[in-house]
Each structure stands twice: as C-alpha cells, then as structure tokens.
N, C-alpha and C positions, 0 to 999 in steps of 0.2 A: 138406170138407177141399180140395176140389178146386180150386173158384173161388177161395180165399187163395190159393191156388201160384199160380196162373192169372196172378193178376193182381202178384206178387213179377216173374214172368217179365217182365212186360209193363216195369214201373216202372224196373225195376233197369237196364234199358239205358238209359233216360231221365235218369237220374242219372248213372249214369255219363258220357252226352256231354256233358251240361252243365256237368261238372268239366273234360273235355278243352278247353272253349271258352275257358269262365275261366281257364286254365294259359296257352292261347294268347296270350290278351289281356293277362296278365302282362307274358309274354315280349317282344312285340312291344312295350310300354312301356317295356322296360328296355333294348330294344336301341336305339332310339327316344333316351333319354336318352345312351346313349353317342355318337351321332353327332351331336346338338344338347345338349352339356351345359350343367348352369345352376351358373354358379360363385356363391358366395356367400362375397363378401368383408368380413373383418373388419375395423377401424381396426389401421393398421400393417401390414397387409398388403401383398402386393406380387404384381402381376401383369401378364404381357405376352402383346400379340397384336401382327398384323402391322400394324395401325394403332393400335391402344391400349396406353398402358402407364399403370398404376397403382397405385402406393404409400401405401398405407393409404387415405386419403379423397382423395390427389389426381391425377386425371385430366388425362394429355397426349397428346390426339388428333391424331393425324396427319391433313391434308388429305386430302381424297380428292378424286380427279378427276387434271386433267391433271399437274399436278406429284408426284402419289403415286407416285414412283419407289425405288427400292430403296434401304435406306438407306444404301449402301456407295456410292452415286456421289454423295450427298452434294449432290445439286441443290436438295434442298429446303431448304436453309440459305441463307439472306439475306445476304450477307455487308456491306452496306453499312450494314443497319441492326443487324445485330449479334445476329440471331433466328432460329429455327426458320419456315420460309416457311410460314404456313397454320397452325400448330401452337396449338391449344386449350388452355391452360391454366387447367382449372375443380378448385376447389375442393368439395366435396362439400356440406359446410356452408353453404354459403353466403360464407363470409368467408376471406381470402388474409391467414394469417397472417406476423408479420415474419419475415424470414429463411428460410419454408418452401420458397420456388423461387427461387433469388438469381439463376442466370443459366445460359447455357448456350451451346455453342458447338461447333467442329468434334470437339475436342480434351479438352475439358474440361464436365462436369456437377458444379454444384454445388447441392444438395441441404439445405439448411440449414447443419451445420455439416459435412456431409462433399462430400469433396471427392476424384472419381474422374476421373483425367489420364490418356488413351490414350497408349499405347507411341509415340512419334516415330520407333520407328526401322524401317526399309525391311522387315526381316525378320519384324516382331511387329507391322505396322498389321492393327487390326480394325474392324469395325464397331459400330456403339453396339448392333444387334443379337445379333450373338453375345456381346456382352458380358453385356447384363440378360437375354436369353430362355435363351441356354447357359450361362450364369454363368462365364464363361470371363475371369478375371480376369490368367490370366498375364500378365507385363509391362505391368501396369495399377496406377500410383499412387493409392492412397486414403490420404486423412487424413483425422481429424476436427482442427477447429480448438477451442480450448478458448476457453470464455465467458468473457467479463470476471470478475476474482472477486465478488462479493456481498459488497458491502462495509457492515458493522454500524456501528450508529448510537454505539455507544461501544464503540474500540479502547484498547488498552492496550499500554504498550513497558514493558521491563524493561533497567535498566543501560545509560544512555547517559554521554558527558561530553565535556568543554569543555574546551580548550587554548589559550590564548590571553595578551595583552601586559594587564598592570595598570598604572594610575598614580593618581592623583586630582590635583582638581582644586583648588587650595590659595586661599582666599579669608581667611587668617587677617591679623590686625591686623600690622605691622610685628616690633615684642616682642610675641613669643605668650605665653612661658613666662619665667617668672625663678624660680632656686632659689636660696637663700638659705641657707647656713651660716653659723654662730659661728667667727668668728677665722679663714674663709678667705676669700679673692679671690671675693666673690661672680659677677666677671663670667666667672669660668673656668667656669662651668657654667651660665648663661645659655642657653636653648635659643628660638629662634623661628623662624619656618616656612621660613625659606634654608637651614636646619639641616636639614630634614626633605627636602633635595630628593632624588629616588631615582635608580640606577641603572638607565636605560630598557634596559638590554641583558638585565639580569637579571630586574627583576620579573614575575609574572608569576600570572596567574590560570587555577586547576584545579576543575572541579565535575563533582560525581559527583551523576547522576538517577538516584537508584533506581525511580522507576517514573514514569511518565507517561501520560495518559488523553487522549482525545480524543472530546468529545461532537458526534455531528452536530446542525450549525442550521438548513443550507438545503444540500442536495443534495449534502452531501459536500465542497461547495466551502468553506464557513463553515463552521468548527468552533470549539469551545473547548475550548482545550488546558490542560492544569493537569497537576501532579505533584509530588513531592517530593524534596528530595536536599540536598546539602552545596556551598555556596560556599566557595573554600578561594584565601587572595589572601597573595600573598609579599611584602612589601615592602621592597629591599633600598637600603638607603644608602649614601651615596656619603661621609658624613661620621659619627664615631665615636659616634652617638646610640647611651645606650642605655636600656633600659626595665627598673625595679624594681616590683617589689609592696610597696614599704615606705612607713611615712609619711613625707612631707617632700622623699620622694627618687624619685621617678613616673619621670620622664623629664629626662635629664641629659646633660649634653655629657662624656664621658669622655674619659682619658687615656690611651689604650690605642690603637693603628694597627691596624683590623682587618680580614683577608683576607677576613672574610665577616662579614656584620652584617644579620639580617633580622627584621623583625615577619612572624609569620605569624598570619593571623587566618582561622577558621573558623566558619560560619555554619550552621545547619539553616535550609534558607528552600523557602516554595512558591510558586512562579510561576504566574500565571494571564494567558494570552491568548488573544486572538482570530485565529484561523488563518485563512489563504486559503490553498487550493492547484486551480491553474488545473485540469489532470487529476486526479481522486481516482483513476481507474483505473492511472494510469499514476507509476512511481517516478521518472522521470525530467525532469518538470513543472516549473512554476514554481512557489514556495515562496516565503510569507512571513507572520511573526504579530510582533504589538507588544501589550503589556500591562503589568505590573506585580508585584513580586516583594516578597514579607516574610520576614525571617529574623529569627533570634535566636543573639546570640554563644552559643559552646558553647566555643569553646578561642582563646587565644591566648598565644604565646610567642615571646619574642627570644634569636635562634640566634645565637651568637657565636663567631667563633674567630680565635684571633688566638697569637701566636710565644709571648708571655708567659703566659697565662693557659688556652693551649688550648684543645680546644668547649667549650661551657658554653650552659647553654640554662637561660629562667627565664621558670615562668610567672604567669600573673599577668591583672587585668583591663587595667590598666595606663591608666588611665580612659576607656575605650573606650564606646562607646555598645552598651548591650545588644540594642537594635535596629537594622535595616538595611529599610530601603525603597529599590525601584530601578525605573526605567524601562527595561524590557526590550524586543528585538527579535530576529527571526532575519529573514536571506533564504537563496534559496539558488536553484540550480535541479540536480535530479539530488538527487545524493550529495553535492554541493559544498555546504555550509552555514555560514554566518558568524552570530554571535552578537553582539549587545553591551545592556550595563549602564552604566546612570548613576545612583548613587546621590542620592536627592533629601534625604536627612540627611545629619548630619556623621559623621563617624569616630570624634569624641570628645563625650564626655558633656558639652555644654555648660554643665552646673552643674559641673563641677569643672576641665575644661579651655577654655583661650582660645584654642585652633586650631580653624581652622573647612577640615577636609578631607572633601572628596568625591569617593571612589572610583569609579574607571570601568574598564570593561573591553572589550575588542575579541579575537574570535579565532574559531578553526574546531571547528565542534560535527562533534561525529563520531557522526552518527544517523540514519536515514531516515525517522524519525517526525516 
C-alpha cells in the first residue's frame, strides 16, 4: 500500500503544474485580444478609426504618408477637384451601387439619401472625426431625401370635372325645318339654322368624370387613358325656339319672349386617349392627350323662363341623335389643363331632322390625373 501512495504523491504536483501553465496561456491570449482586437463587421454596421471609416460594406481609407494630417486641419481636402485628397472609396462586394456615396466636401457628406451638414457657426464648428467617432451630432443637420414615388402600371383617379364654353358648327341647309299647321300661317313656325344661333356668353359645357385610369405603355411617359363619366351641354338660344316631345310639333318658333331658353343635353360617355407626360415623377411637367369618346344620350330638356308662362321644363328626345362620337384632347403644364372636344356626328338624328349641327367645347380641366 505504500507504493501507490508514493506514486500519487509524485503525480499530483505534476498535474497541478500543468493546469497552472494552461491557465497562464489563456490569460496571455485574452490580454493579447484586448491590445489587438479583431473586429467582425456585418453589413450595415459602422466603424471608424484614425485612418479608416467603414459603413456597412463601404470603406473610406484616408491616404497614409505626407498628407495624413489631423481631420480638423482640412489639408487632406483638394478644393480644386472637390474631393478628398488621396482618399480611397471601396465597396467590398466589388460593385459601386447608384447613390451609395454621392459626394463629400469640407462641410457636407452625402451617403445615399442621407445628408450630414456640419454647423457653420464659429462657436460650434467641428471636424468629421468628432462627429463620426464620438457621435457628436449637436448642431449638425441630418436629413434624409425622399426617393421618387414608385409608379404603378395602372393608376386610378376618382371624380374630376371640366368647365368650358360650348357651341356647334352649323352645316345645315338654309331651309332646315318647316312646321305646317292647318288653318295657321305656316311661315310663323318655320325654323331654319339661323333661328338656332346660340348666346355665346351663356352656352356652356360641364363634364363630370366619375373614374379614370391610366395604363403604362412605355416608361410611364406614354399611357393609355380611359374612363367613364357624364358630358353635359347647355345650349342657350337667342331666339324663342321651343322643343316639345309631341308628334308634328317637335321644334318650332314660339310667340313668347323668353328671358331664359336653353336646351340641356346629357350623355354617358367613355373617353379613350393616348397620353404623353414628359416627366412622370413631376406633377408640374408637360402633359398632353389625344383620342376619341363615345357617348349615349341619357337626358334632354328644354328649360324656359318668361313673364307670361313663368318657369317651364319639357323633357324629351326632341329628334336628337342617341349617340355621340367626338375627337377629344387635353393639354397642360402642371395643374393648369385645357381640354377640347369636337363632335364627329350630327347632334340631331338625320333620319328625323334636316339639321346638321356638330357640337364642340373647350375649357379648363380640374384634375392632376
């Protein structure tokens, strides 16, 4: 029993000594890591040293050597070339992305959409080292620029309207319409195109576009524009022409002097246009469209006011054409828009009437779409 005890007495000190040596080596390594740290940077991290600034995967390395002076003496800045003298800009993935690092000068650094502007006040001037290393952003202006809005291939606009002047082009024969009544002098009720001349000061066009859409065809500069809405014309007559929805007495010259005499016509219309916009991202750019529209008559009314009869309204078709086709267009800069339309078919039904009137309108469009 004495031999095993003697062996343990010899081996135990050896094992203890070995453990002490291993612990000393570990402490030495830890101390070494404190004096020479290893930095592990991940994407979008930020680190700065005396000669290097790293933001994410971007390295900005100040030149070593003669001109490696302090940051605040600004001698590293080349004023003629508007850049940092001897500075290396490196993107670690080998690619410089657009707007990653746009510009740097004595007072401003722009990284992507971030602008950092140092204070220009004598009492608060500082160098880039204190700003970046120490996080001293007092009296420093930082702003983030907005990216241009991403444009959609299909955009929708609800409720816009037009207000303009209306008239029509008269291509009727000189004797356009004759009304004959038994026992009465027929010439009293003759109506020709000269009797349908409008009061230009009061004839108007008002349109309401319920919904409109634009479909991108090419880089959002060329679009297909379409929608649906109501076109409304107010034709104010100078002479006492009356419209009635009665057989044999549709349009005739009345024997009353009206203070107000208008024909109201309303169409449900679908416009289709080819649209051009010079700068799709700017609401102030040049804007133009041209196309066609198709409409269907949904309402017609003759509204009259006179001292003898008071206020009267008469609804009917009045031998009007149920369909409307027109050439349309718009032109504008920014929020100021002009629109125009010219009817390509007769206002009246050629199978029932001898009038040939082609309505047109021009005015302001209240829409940014």
